[in-house]
N, C-alpha and C positions, 0 to 999 in steps of 0.2 A: 312335385316339380314346380318351382316358382318361375313364372314367365313375366318378363318385363314388357308390359303392353305398350309402354311409351316407345321402346326400341322396336317392337314388332310393327307398330303402325308407321313409325318413321321409315323403317326399312321397306315396308310395303309401298308407301307413297313414292319413295325414291325409285324403286324398281318399276312401278307403274309409269312414272314420269319418263324414265329412260326408254321404256317400251314405246310410249307414245311418240317420243322424239324419233326413235329409229323407224317407227311406222310412217311418220310424216315424211322422213327422208326417202324411204323406200317408195312411197306413193308418188312423190315428185319425180324420182328417177324412172319409175315404171310408167308413169304417164308420158314422159318424153319418149321412151322406147315404144310404147303403144302408138304414139303419133307417127314415129318413123316407120313402124310396120304397116300402118294403115296407108301411108303414102306409097310405100313399095308395092303393097297389094293393089292399090289403085293403078299404078303404072303397069303391073303385070296383067291386070284385067283388061286394060286398054289394048295391050299387045294381043291378048287372046281374042278380044273382040275384033281387032283390025284384021287378023288372019283367020277369024272364025274357027278357032281351035279350042277343044275342050281340055287338051293337055299338050304341053310342050316340054320335051326332055332337053335338059342342059347337062353339062359336065358336072355341075354342082348339085343338081336335083331336078325334080319334075314339077312343073307348074300345072295345077289342075283347076279348071274353072268348074264351079258347081252352082246350083241354084239353092239358095237358102229359103226355107218357108217357115213362117211363124203364123199361127192362127190366133186371133183375138176376138173377143166378143164385144159388140157395141150395144147389145140389147139383152141383158141377162134374164129378164122376165120371159121373153120369148124363147130364149135358149133353154131355160129350165123346163118350159112346156114341151119343147122338142125332145129333150132328154127323157122326160117322163113318158111322152107318147110313144117313143121308139124303144123304151126300156134300155137306154144306151148310157148307163152310168159310167161305162168304161171310157167315155169321152172326157170325163173329169179326172183330175189327179187324185191320187189316194192319200190324202192327208186331212187332218182335222184343223180347222181354223181355231187356234188356241183361244183368242179373245172371245169369239162368238160362242165357243163351247163352254167357256167359264160362265158367261152370261146365261146360257141355257141351263146349266146345272144350278145356278143361283135361283133361277125362276122355278125350277123343279126340285127344290131342296127336299131331301127325304126320299126321292124316287130311286136314288142310286144311279150307277152308271148304266148306259144303254148296253145291250148285248154286244160282245166283241170289242168293247172299249176298256182299256186298262189305264191306270194313272200311275205315274212315277213322281214321287215327291222327294226332294232332298234339300237339306239345308245348304245355304251358300253364305258367303260373306261379301259385304260391300263396305268400302271405306270412303268416307268423305273427308276432304281436306278442310281443316279449320279455316274460317275466314277471319282475318285479323283486322 
């Protein structure tokens, strides 16, 4: 089967460019809608705060006030010590930092993968537009 690479690359770049255009348009429209939602949420929160209510039922739906919590670390060194002292690895997310793990493997070349770790490798394609 003979494939015309010139046509393939041209088609690929056209599709990619169109996707990028559509994505930019979507992101602009979505950002405006997010701004609208944030303003509406702010107003509803003000009403809940004014009447000290955790929920308010309306004909169109129920407003529920909630507390959002996010935890973050400002001192990783001390937090790592804490995790080790309390054997509390469950406080960390279960994922491997890809860049650090690659560096670790390069530094320990020939040792193989640590127990319980697998690797998936697959070929992919990237296309760069010619600069004229």
